[in-house]
TORKOL-4160 file (C-alpha; in steps of 0.2 Angstrom, whole numbers, padded with zeros to 4 digits, m for minus):
402
<pt num="1" X="0070" Y="0163" Z="m0045"/>
<pt num="2" X="0057" Y="0166" Z="m0058"/>
<pt num="3" X="0052" Y="0183" Z="m0064"/>
<pt num="4" X="0039" Y="0192" Z="m0054"/>
<pt num="5" X="0022" Y="0186" Z="m0059"/>
<pt num="6" X="0029" Y="0169" Z="m0065"/>
<pt num="7" X="0029" Y="0158" Z="m0049"/>
<pt num="8" X="0041" Y="0143" Z="m0049"/>
<pt num="9" X="0033" Y="0126" Z="m0050"/>
<pt num="10" X="0033" Y="0116" Z="m0034"/>
<pt num="11" X="0044" Y="0103" Z="m0041"/>
<pt num="12" X="0058" Y="0115" Z="m0042"/>
<pt num="13" X="0054" Y="0126" Z="m0027"/>
<pt num="14" X="0049" Y="0115" Z="m0013"/>
<pt num="15" X="0063" Y="0111" Z="m0001"/>
<pt num="16" X="0069" Y="0093" Z="m0002"/>
<pt num="17" X="0061" Y="0082" Z="0012"/>
<pt num="18" X="0079" Y="0077" Z="0017"/>
<pt num="19" X="0082" Y="0095" Z="0021"/>
<pt num="20" X="0067" Y="0099" Z="0032"/>
<pt num="21" X="0076" Y="0096" Z="0048"/>
<pt num="22" X="0087" Y="0111" Z="0043"/>
<pt num="23" X="0072" Y="0123" Z="0042"/>
<pt num="24" X="0065" Y="0134" Z="0055"/>
<pt num="25" X="0047" Y="0133" Z="0061"/>
<pt num="26" X="0042" Y="0149" Z="0052"/>
<pt num="27" X="0050" Y="0143" Z="0036"/>
<pt num="28" X="0040" Y="0127" Z="0036"/>
<pt num="29" X="0024" Y="0136" Z="0040"/>
<pt num="30" X="0028" Y="0148" Z="0026"/>
<pt num="31" X="0030" Y="0134" Z="0013"/>
<pt num="32" X="0013" Y="0126" Z="0019"/>
<pt num="33" X="0004" Y="0143" Z="0018"/>
<pt num="34" X="0011" Y="0146" Z="0000"/>
<pt num="35" X="0004" Y="0129" Z="m0005"/>
<pt num="36" X="m0013" Y="0133" Z="0003"/>
<pt num="37" X="m0013" Y="0149" Z="m0007"/>
<pt num="38" X="m0008" Y="0141" Z="m0023"/>
<pt num="39" X="m0020" Y="0126" Z="m0022"/>
<pt num="40" X="m0035" Y="0130" Z="m0011"/>
<pt num="41" X="m0048" Y="0142" Z="m0018"/>
<pt num="42" X="m0048" Y="0159" Z="m0010"/>
<pt num="43" X="m0063" Y="0155" Z="0002"/>
<pt num="44" X="m0054" Y="0140" Z="0008"/>
<pt num="45" X="m0038" Y="0149" Z="0011"/>
<pt num="46" X="m0047" Y="0163" Z="0020"/>
<pt num="47" X="m0057" Y="0150" Z="0030"/>
<pt num="48" X="m0041" Y="0142" Z="0036"/>
<pt num="49" X="m0033" Y="0158" Z="0041"/>
<pt num="50" X="m0048" Y="0163" Z="0050"/>
<pt num="51" X="m0050" Y="0147" Z="0059"/>
<pt num="52" X="m0050" Y="0151" Z="0078"/>
<pt num="53" X="m0041" Y="0135" Z="0081"/>
<pt num="54" X="m0025" Y="0142" Z="0072"/>
<pt num="55" X="m0014" Y="0156" Z="0075"/>
<pt num="56" X="m0010" Y="0169" Z="0062"/>
<pt num="57" X="0006" Y="0168" Z="0052"/>
<pt num="58" X="0021" Y="0177" Z="0058"/>
<pt num="59" X="0022" Y="0195" Z="0052"/>
<pt num="60" X="0036" Y="0203" Z="0042"/>
<pt num="61" X="0047" Y="0206" Z="0057"/>
<pt num="62" X="0049" Y="0188" Z="0061"/>
<pt num="63" X="0063" Y="0177" Z="0055"/>
<pt num="64" X="0065" Y="0178" Z="0035"/>
<pt num="65" X="0055" Y="0165" Z="0027"/>
<pt num="66" X="0059" Y="0153" Z="0012"/>
<pt num="67" X="0054" Y="0160" Z="m0004"/>
<pt num="68" X="0044" Y="0146" Z="m0012"/>
<pt num="69" X="0042" Y="0154" Z="m0028"/>
<pt num="70" X="0023" Y="0155" Z="m0027"/>
<pt num="71" X="0023" Y="0172" Z="m0019"/>
<pt num="72" X="0035" Y="0186" Z="m0018"/>
<pt num="73" X="0039" Y="0197" Z="m0003"/>
<pt num="74" X="0042" Y="0212" Z="m0014"/>
<pt num="75" X="0028" Y="0223" Z="m0020"/>
<pt num="76" X="0027" Y="0229" Z="m0037"/>
<pt num="77" X="0014" Y="0242" Z="m0042"/>
<pt num="78" X="0016" Y="0237" Z="m0060"/>
<pt num="79" X="0013" Y="0219" Z="m0058"/>
<pt num="80" X="0001" Y="0212" Z="m0071"/>
<pt num="81" X="m0011" Y="0203" Z="m0059"/>
<pt num="82" X="m0020" Y="0195" Z="m0074"/>
<pt num="83" X="m0004" Y="0187" Z="m0080"/>
<pt num="84" X="0000" Y="0181" Z="m0062"/>
<pt num="85" X="m0017" Y="0173" Z="m0060"/>
<pt num="86" X="m0015" Y="0164" Z="m0077"/>
<pt num="87" X="0002" Y="0158" Z="m0071"/>
<pt num="88" X="m0006" Y="0152" Z="m0055"/>
<pt num="89" X="m0020" Y="0144" Z="m0064"/>
<pt num="90" X="m0008" Y="0134" Z="m0075"/>
<pt num="91" X="0001" Y="0128" Z="m0060"/>
<pt num="92" X="m0015" Y="0122" Z="m0052"/>
<pt num="93" X="m0020" Y="0113" Z="m0067"/>
<pt num="94" X="m0003" Y="0104" Z="m0070"/>
<pt num="95" X="m0006" Y="0086" Z="m0065"/>
<pt num="96" X="0013" Y="0082" Z="m0063"/>
<pt num="97" X="0015" Y="0097" Z="m0051"/>
<pt num="98" X="0000" Y="0092" Z="m0041"/>
<pt num="99" X="0006" Y="0074" Z="m0040"/>
<pt num="100" X="0023" Y="0081" Z="m0034"/>
<pt num="101" X="0015" Y="0091" Z="m0021"/>
<pt num="102" X="0004" Y="0076" Z="m0015"/>
<pt num="103" X="0020" Y="0066" Z="m0013"/>
<pt num="104" X="0029" Y="0080" Z="m0004"/>
<pt num="105" X="0015" Y="0083" Z="0008"/>
<pt num="106" X="0012" Y="0065" Z="0012"/>
<pt num="107" X="0031" Y="0062" Z="0016"/>
<pt num="108" X="0031" Y="0078" Z="0026"/>
<pt num="109" X="0016" Y="0072" Z="0037"/>
<pt num="110" X="0025" Y="0056" Z="0040"/>
<pt num="111" X="0040" Y="0064" Z="0046"/>
<pt num="112" X="0032" Y="0079" Z="0055"/>
<pt num="113" X="0034" Y="0071" Z="0073"/>
<pt num="114" X="0053" Y="0069" Z="0070"/>
<pt num="115" X="0057" Y="0087" Z="0064"/>
<pt num="116" X="0066" Y="0097" Z="0078"/>
<pt num="117" X="0058" Y="0113" Z="0073"/>
<pt num="118" X="0041" Y="0106" Z="0076"/>
<pt num="119" X="0043" Y="0101" Z="0094"/>
<pt num="120" X="0028" Y="0112" Z="0100"/>
<pt num="121" X="0013" Y="0101" Z="0099"/>
<pt num="122" X="0002" Y="0116" Z="0094"/>
<pt num="123" X="0013" Y="0121" Z="0080"/>
<pt num="124" X="0015" Y="0103" Z="0074"/>
<pt num="125" X="m0004" Y="0101" Z="0074"/>
<pt num="126" X="m0006" Y="0117" Z="0065"/>
<pt num="127" X="0007" Y="0112" Z="0051"/>
<pt num="128" X="m0002" Y="0095" Z="0049"/>
<pt num="129" X="m0019" Y="0103" Z="0048"/>
<pt num="130" X="m0013" Y="0114" Z="0034"/>
<pt num="131" X="m0005" Y="0100" Z="0025"/>
<pt num="132" X="m0021" Y="0090" Z="0027"/>
<pt num="133" X="m0031" Y="0105" Z="0021"/>
<pt num="134" X="m0021" Y="0105" Z="0004"/>
<pt num="135" X="m0022" Y="0086" Z="0002"/>
<pt num="136" X="m0041" Y="0086" Z="0005"/>
<pt num="137" X="m0043" Y="0100" Z="m0008"/>
<pt num="138" X="m0035" Y="0088" Z="m0020"/>
<pt num="139" X="m0047" Y="0074" Z="m0016"/>
<pt num="140" X="m0062" Y="0086" Z="m0017"/>
<pt num="141" X="m0057" Y="0093" Z="m0034"/>
<pt num="142" X="m0055" Y="0076" Z="m0040"/>
<pt num="143" X="m0072" Y="0071" Z="m0034"/>
<pt num="144" X="m0080" Y="0087" Z="m0042"/>
<pt num="145" X="m0071" Y="0082" Z="m0059"/>
<pt num="146" X="m0078" Y="0065" Z="m0058"/>
<pt num="147" X="m0095" Y="0072" Z="m0056"/>
<pt num="148" X="m0093" Y="0083" Z="m0071"/>
<pt num="149" X="m0086" Y="0070" Z="m0082"/>
<pt num="150" X="m0094" Y="0053" Z="m0080"/>
<pt num="151" X="m0080" Y="0045" Z="m0091"/>
<pt num="152" X="m0066" Y="0051" Z="m0080"/>
<pt num="153" X="m0064" Y="0035" Z="m0071"/>
<pt num="154" X="m0056" Y="0020" Z="m0079"/>
<pt num="155" X="m0064" Y="0004" Z="m0074"/>
<pt num="156" X="m0053" Y="m0012" Z="m0076"/>
<pt num="157" X="m0060" Y="m0030" Z="m0076"/>
<pt num="158" X="m0049" Y="m0044" Z="m0071"/>
<pt num="159" X="m0052" Y="m0063" Z="m0073"/>
<pt num="160" X="m0041" Y="m0076" Z="m0065"/>
<pt num="161" X="m0043" Y="m0095" Z="m0065"/>
<pt num="162" X="m0044" Y="m0102" Z="m0048"/>
<pt num="163" X="m0037" Y="m0120" Z="m0045"/>
<pt num="164" X="m0049" Y="m0129" Z="m0033"/>
<pt num="165" X="m0046" Y="m0148" Z="m0029"/>
<pt num="166" X="m0058" Y="m0160" Z="m0038"/>
<pt num="167" X="m0066" Y="m0146" Z="m0048"/>
<pt num="168" X="m0064" Y="m0137" Z="m0065"/>
<pt num="169" X="m0055" Y="m0120" Z="m0064"/>
<pt num="170" X="m0067" Y="m0107" Z="m0055"/>
<pt num="171" X="m0067" Y="m0090" Z="m0063"/>
<pt num="172" X="m0062" Y="m0076" Z="m0051"/>
<pt num="173" X="m0068" Y="m0059" Z="m0058"/>
<pt num="174" X="m0064" Y="m0042" Z="m0050"/>
<pt num="175" X="m0068" Y="m0025" Z="m0056"/>
<pt num="176" X="m0058" Y="m0010" Z="m0050"/>
<pt num="177" X="m0056" Y="0009" Z="m0054"/>
<pt num="178" X="m0038" Y="0013" Z="m0060"/>
<pt num="179" X="m0038" Y="0031" Z="m0057"/>
<pt num="180" X="m0021" Y="0034" Z="m0065"/>
<pt num="181" X="m0022" Y="0020" Z="m0078"/>
<pt num="182" X="m0012" Y="0026" Z="m0093"/>
<pt num="183" X="m0002" Y="0039" Z="m0084"/>
<pt num="184" X="0017" Y="0037" Z="m0083"/>
<pt num="185" X="0020" Y="0037" Z="m0065"/>
<pt num="186" X="0031" Y="0026" Z="m0053"/>
<pt num="187" X="0032" Y="0038" Z="m0039"/>
<pt num="188" X="0030" Y="0031" Z="m0022"/>
<pt num="189" X="0015" Y="0040" Z="m0015"/>
<pt num="190" X="0003" Y="0040" Z="m0031"/>
<pt num="191" X="0006" Y="0023" Z="m0037"/>
<pt num="192" X="m0009" Y="0016" Z="m0027"/>
<pt num="193" X="m0022" Y="0023" Z="m0039"/>
<pt num="194" X="m0018" Y="0010" Z="m0052"/>
<pt num="195" X="m0016" Y="m0009" Z="m0053"/>
<pt num="196" X="0002" Y="m0013" Z="m0056"/>
<pt num="197" X="0009" Y="m0028" Z="m0064"/>
<pt num="198" X="0015" Y="m0036" Z="m0048"/>
<pt num="199" X="m0003" Y="m0036" Z="m0040"/>
<pt num="200" X="m0009" Y="m0044" Z="m0056"/>
<pt num="201" X="0005" Y="m0057" Z="m0056"/>
<pt num="202" X="0003" Y="m0061" Z="m0038"/>
<pt num="203" X="m0016" Y="m0063" Z="m0040"/>
<pt num="204" X="m0012" Y="m0076" Z="m0054"/>
<pt num="205" X="0000" Y="m0085" Z="m0043"/>
<pt num="206" X="m0012" Y="m0086" Z="m0029"/>
<pt num="207" X="m0026" Y="m0093" Z="m0040"/>
<pt num="208" X="m0015" Y="m0105" Z="m0049"/>
<pt num="209" X="m0007" Y="m0113" Z="m0033"/>
<pt num="210" X="m0017" Y="m0108" Z="m0017"/>
<pt num="211" X="m0010" Y="m0121" Z="m0007"/>
<pt num="212" X="0008" Y="m0115" Z="m0010"/>
<pt num="213" X="0002" Y="m0098" Z="m0001"/>
<pt num="214" X="m0005" Y="m0108" Z="0013"/>
<pt num="215" X="m0023" Y="m0104" Z="0008"/>
<pt num="216" X="m0030" Y="m0120" Z="0015"/>
<pt num="217" X="m0040" Y="m0124" Z="0031"/>
<pt num="218" X="m0027" Y="m0136" Z="0038"/>
<pt num="219" X="m0015" Y="m0121" Z="0038"/>
<pt num="220" X="m0026" Y="m0107" Z="0043"/>
<pt num="221" X="m0040" Y="m0114" Z="0052"/>
<pt num="222" X="m0058" Y="m0109" Z="0049"/>
<pt num="223" X="m0057" Y="m0090" Z="0051"/>
<pt num="224" X="m0041" Y="m0083" Z="0043"/>
<pt num="225" X="m0035" Y="m0065" Z="0045"/>
<pt num="226" X="m0026" Y="m0057" Z="0031"/>
<pt num="227" X="m0019" Y="m0040" Z="0030"/>
<pt num="228" X="m0013" Y="m0032" Z="0014"/>
<pt num="229" X="0000" Y="m0018" Z="0015"/>
<pt num="230" X="0000" Y="m0004" Z="0002"/>
<pt num="231" X="m0016" Y="m0011" Z="m0005"/>
<pt num="232" X="m0018" Y="0002" Z="m0018"/>
<pt num="233" X="m0033" Y="m0002" Z="m0029"/>
<pt num="234" X="m0036" Y="m0017" Z="m0018"/>
<pt num="235" X="m0035" Y="m0030" Z="m0032"/>
<pt num="236" X="m0026" Y="m0043" Z="m0022"/>
<pt num="237" X="m0038" Y="m0041" Z="m0007"/>
<pt num="238" X="m0053" Y="m0042" Z="m0019"/>
<pt num="239" X="m0046" Y="m0058" Z="m0027"/>
<pt num="240" X="m0043" Y="m0066" Z="m0010"/>
<pt num="241" X="m0061" Y="m0061" Z="m0005"/>
<pt num="242" X="m0068" Y="m0070" Z="m0020"/>
<pt num="243" X="m0057" Y="m0086" Z="m0019"/>
<pt num="244" X="m0057" Y="m0090" Z="0000"/>
<pt num="245" X="m0075" Y="m0096" Z="0001"/>
<pt num="246" X="m0071" Y="m0110" Z="m0012"/>
<pt num="247" X="m0060" Y="m0118" Z="0001"/>
<pt num="248" X="m0073" Y="m0119" Z="0015"/>
<pt num="249" X="m0068" Y="m0105" Z="0027"/>
<pt num="250" X="m0082" Y="m0101" Z="0038"/>
<pt num="251" X="m0077" Y="m0083" Z="0041"/>
<pt num="252" X="m0062" Y="m0074" Z="0034"/>
<pt num="253" X="m0056" Y="m0057" Z="0038"/>
<pt num="254" X="m0047" Y="m0046" Z="0025"/>
<pt num="255" X="m0040" Y="m0029" Z="0030"/>
<pt num="256" X="m0034" Y="m0018" Z="0015"/>
<pt num="257" X="m0022" Y="m0004" Z="0021"/>
<pt num="258" X="m0014" Y="0011" Z="0013"/>
<pt num="259" X="m0008" Y="0028" Z="0018"/>
<pt num="260" X="m0013" Y="0041" Z="0005"/>
<pt num="261" X="m0031" Y="0048" Z="0008"/>
<pt num="262" X="m0035" Y="0048" Z="m0011"/>
<pt num="263" X="m0029" Y="0030" Z="m0012"/>
<pt num="264" X="m0040" Y="0025" Z="0003"/>
<pt num="265" X="m0055" Y="0033" Z="m0004"/>
<pt num="266" X="m0053" Y="0024" Z="m0021"/>
<pt num="267" X="m0050" Y="0008" Z="m0011"/>
<pt num="268" X="m0066" Y="0010" Z="m0002"/>
<pt num="269" X="m0076" Y="0013" Z="m0018"/>
<pt num="270" X="m0068" Y="m0003" Z="m0026"/>
<pt num="271" X="m0073" Y="m0014" Z="m0012"/>
<pt num="272" X="m0091" Y="m0007" Z="m0013"/>
<pt num="273" X="m0091" Y="m0010" Z="m0032"/>
<pt num="274" X="m0088" Y="m0029" Z="m0030"/>
<pt num="275" X="m0102" Y="m0040" Z="m0025"/>
<pt num="276" X="m0094" Y="m0048" Z="m0010"/>
<pt num="277" X="m0095" Y="m0066" Z="m0004"/>
<pt num="278" X="m0112" Y="m0067" Z="0005"/>
<pt num="279" X="m0105" Y="m0064" Z="0022"/>
<pt num="280" X="m0092" Y="m0077" Z="0022"/>
<pt num="281" X="m0078" Y="m0063" Z="0020"/>
<pt num="282" X="m0077" Y="m0048" Z="0031"/>
<pt num="283" X="m0069" Y="m0034" Z="0021"/>
<pt num="284" X="m0062" Y="m0018" Z="0030"/>
<pt num="285" X="m0050" Y="m0004" Z="0025"/>
<pt num="286" X="m0038" Y="0005" Z="0037"/>
<pt num="287" X="m0025" Y="0019" Z="0036"/>
<pt num="288" X="m0008" Y="0013" Z="0040"/>
<pt num="289" X="0008" Y="0022" Z="0041"/>
<pt num="290" X="0022" Y="0009" Z="0040"/>
<pt num="291" X="0035" Y="0021" Z="0048"/>
<pt num="292" X="0023" Y="0024" Z="0063"/>
<pt num="293" X="0010" Y="0011" Z="0063"/>
<pt num="294" X="m0005" Y="0013" Z="0075"/>
<pt num="295" X="m0012" Y="m0004" Z="0079"/>
<pt num="296" X="m0029" Y="0000" Z="0084"/>
<pt num="297" X="m0045" Y="m0009" Z="0077"/>
<pt num="298" X="m0045" Y="m0017" Z="0065"/>
<pt num="299" X="m0026" Y="m0019" Z="0066"/>
<pt num="300" X="m0025" Y="m0024" Z="0084"/>
<pt num="301" X="m0026" Y="m0042" Z="0080"/>
<pt num="302" X="m0011" Y="m0051" Z="0072"/>
<pt num="303" X="m0013" Y="m0057" Z="0054"/>
<pt num="304" X="m0011" Y="m0075" Z="0049"/>
<pt num="305" X="m0005" Y="m0069" Z="0032"/>
<pt num="306" X="0002" Y="m0052" Z="0027"/>
<pt num="307" X="0003" Y="m0047" Z="0008"/>
<pt num="308" X="0012" Y="m0033" Z="m0001"/>
<pt num="309" X="0015" Y="m0031" Z="m0020"/>
<pt num="310" X="0026" Y="m0018" Z="m0028"/>
<pt num="311" X="0027" Y="m0008" Z="m0012"/>
<pt num="312" X="0045" Y="m0004" Z="m0011"/>
<pt num="313" X="0051" Y="0012" Z="m0021"/>
<pt num="314" X="0065" Y="0018" Z="m0009"/>
<pt num="315" X="0077" Y="0008" Z="0003"/>
<pt num="316" X="0068" Y="0015" Z="0018"/>
<pt num="317" X="0052" Y="0007" Z="0012"/>
<pt num="318" X="0059" Y="m0010" Z="0014"/>
<pt num="319" X="0064" Y="m0005" Z="0032"/>
<pt num="320" X="0047" Y="0002" Z="0036"/>
<pt num="321" X="0039" Y="m0013" Z="0029"/>
<pt num="322" X="0050" Y="m0025" Z="0039"/>
<pt num="323" X="0047" Y="m0016" Z="0056"/>
<pt num="324" X="0028" Y="m0014" Z="0053"/>
<pt num="325" X="0026" Y="m0032" Z="0048"/>
<pt num="326" X="0036" Y="m0037" Z="0064"/>
<pt num="327" X="0021" Y="m0029" Z="0074"/>
<pt num="328" X="0007" Y="m0036" Z="0063"/>
<pt num="329" X="0012" Y="m0054" Z="0059"/>
<pt num="330" X="0005" Y="m0068" Z="0071"/>
<pt num="331" X="0018" Y="m0080" Z="0078"/>
<pt num="332" X="0014" Y="m0094" Z="0065"/>
<pt num="333" X="0010" Y="m0081" Z="0051"/>
<pt num="334" X="0018" Y="m0079" Z="0034"/>
<pt num="335" X="0022" Y="m0062" Z="0025"/>
<pt num="336" X="0022" Y="m0063" Z="0006"/>
<pt num="337" X="0031" Y="m0049" Z="m0002"/>
<pt num="338" X="0032" Y="m0047" Z="m0021"/>
<pt num="339" X="0044" Y="m0034" Z="m0027"/>
<pt num="340" X="0046" Y="m0027" Z="m0045"/>
<pt num="341" X="0063" Y="m0028" Z="m0053"/>
<pt num="342" X="0068" Y="m0013" Z="m0064"/>
<pt num="343" X="0085" Y="m0015" Z="m0072"/>
<pt num="344" X="0087" Y="0003" Z="m0077"/>
<pt num="345" X="0082" Y="0020" Z="m0070"/>
<pt num="346" X="0081" Y="0027" Z="m0052"/>
<pt num="347" X="0073" Y="0011" Z="m0045"/>
<pt num="348" X="0087" Y="0000" Z="m0051"/>
<pt num="349" X="0094" Y="m0003" Z="m0034"/>
<pt num="350" X="0078" Y="m0006" Z="m0025"/>
<pt num="351" X="0077" Y="m0024" Z="m0030"/>
<pt num="352" X="0091" Y="m0028" Z="m0017"/>
<pt num="353" X="0084" Y="m0017" Z="m0003"/>
<pt num="354" X="0073" Y="m0030" Z="0004"/>
<pt num="355" X="0088" Y="m0042" Z="0007"/>
<pt num="356" X="0098" Y="m0028" Z="0014"/>
<pt num="357" X="0084" Y="m0023" Z="0027"/>
<pt num="358" X="0083" Y="m0041" Z="0033"/>
<pt num="359" X="0102" Y="m0044" Z="0034"/>
<pt num="360" X="0104" Y="m0031" Z="0048"/>
<pt num="361" X="0107" Y="m0038" Z="0065"/>
<pt num="362" X="0099" Y="m0024" Z="0074"/>
<pt num="363" X="0081" Y="m0026" Z="0067"/>
<pt num="364" X="0067" Y="m0027" Z="0079"/>
<pt num="365" X="0061" Y="m0043" Z="0087"/>
<pt num="366" X="0044" Y="m0050" Z="0088"/>
<pt num="367" X="0035" Y="m0052" Z="0105"/>
<pt num="368" X="0042" Y="m0069" Z="0108"/>
<pt num="369" X="0060" Y="m0063" Z="0104"/>
<pt num="370" X="0061" Y="m0071" Z="0086"/>
<pt num="371" X="0066" Y="m0061" Z="0071"/>
<pt num="372" X="0056" Y="m0059" Z="0055"/>
<pt num="373" X="0067" Y="m0067" Z="0042"/>
<pt num="374" X="0068" Y="m0071" Z="0023"/>
<pt num="375" X="0063" Y="m0090" Z="0023"/>
<pt num="376" X="0063" Y="m0091" Z="0004"/>
<pt num="377" X="0064" Y="m0082" Z="m0013"/>
<pt num="378" X="0058" Y="m0085" Z="m0030"/>
<pt num="379" X="0061" Y="m0076" Z="m0046"/>
<pt num="380" X="0045" Y="m0073" Z="m0057"/>
<pt num="381" X="0046" Y="m0069" Z="m0075"/>
<pt num="382" X="0038" Y="m0054" Z="m0083"/>
<pt num="383" X="0023" Y="m0058" Z="m0093"/>
<pt num="384" X="0018" Y="m0051" Z="m0110"/>
<pt num="385" X="0005" Y="m0038" Z="m0109"/>
<pt num="386" X="0007" Y="m0036" Z="m0090"/>
<pt num="387" X="0016" Y="m0022" Z="m0081"/>
<pt num="388" X="0026" Y="m0007" Z="m0087"/>
<pt num="389" X="0040" Y="m0007" Z="m0100"/>
<pt num="390" X="0053" Y="m0004" Z="m0086"/>
<pt num="391" X="0048" Y="m0020" Z="m0077"/>
<pt num="392" X="0060" Y="m0035" Z="m0081"/>
<pt num="393" X="0052" Y="m0047" Z="m0068"/>
<pt num="394" X="0048" Y="m0049" Z="m0050"/>
<pt num="395" X="0055" Y="m0057" Z="m0034"/>
<pt num="396" X="0044" Y="m0066" Z="m0022"/>
<pt num="397" X="0049" Y="m0067" Z="m0004"/>
<pt num="398" X="0042" Y="m0078" Z="0009"/>
<pt num="399" X="0045" Y="m0070" Z="0026"/>
<pt num="400" X="0042" Y="m0078" Z="0043"/>
<pt num="401" X="0049" Y="m0080" Z="0061"/>
<pt num="402" X="0065" Y="m0088" Z="0064"/>
């Protein structure tokens, strides 16, 4: 417990996501309210509490709440309010803590429907609304910062050589905003704001050998449908948009999906920033929660090709991807998954989680009774100047029905 007036940082005071099922309804609401007080400007916090669609918080006679470290239940007449405000301001400005809270809230929202203390639809909606409120405040403040500092964005330009039959190599050029470029982060919910080595390597592989990835009319027909899972900055989707017209496709559909609202916002901007393919490719974005996919338009039609790069940062991600892909992939479709191999650190064991997820006999079946299966793997070497220092290489999976 920090001294009065020195609130604990969220990274050391928020309850672990794995322990949320042990908390009471009041405790979870208290944690969310404390986050709102910390990160939302006072008018926003007041507006939320006065919103007629939400009930007031439990009073002091209700079940004791978790002390999150942001506020204290004890009153101290000698509290130095100025010092406390300075501590709160420092926490609000701490990028690491904000990223931690974004990840925590995102995972909380993904699991909210399974928490036993949130069985009441009204209470669950209230908790989700407040979590969204804090997340939206992060997006709003980021937008304000970008307006104040025109140099805050980091635009990266990529160029790849596309191999086209009977032609010289065709340059494929894509420009994206890497919102976290240069920052040292490999956490599962904020990685989407930068272009990771795997997405660059996969783009190179596709351009060098498009036929190997089935990007031909004999294989896909005239109007292929491709869905990228965990699209992040959208680099792979944008490379596909630029390359497909060179193979005579009349109309291609590419849907770039992600989960985090800030990532989706950046993804939309990146798609708009690239010139497009003169109507030959339809580009769309969609929210997609792998753990609980909602297959409404534009995700209601199966994909000929699924793509995901560096999307696994926890063993459960491989399971979620497997189950989600089982619902999204067409009967003759192929799922290309490129994972990053990290030999050291907390992600060391992740490289084997894909094989483990597809080795279970109780995995869900497709509509025709077949199982989504690993059809082939290929080791891909790390390239100089691409990817982070902890990356030792990549593993490419070709997944399909069997």
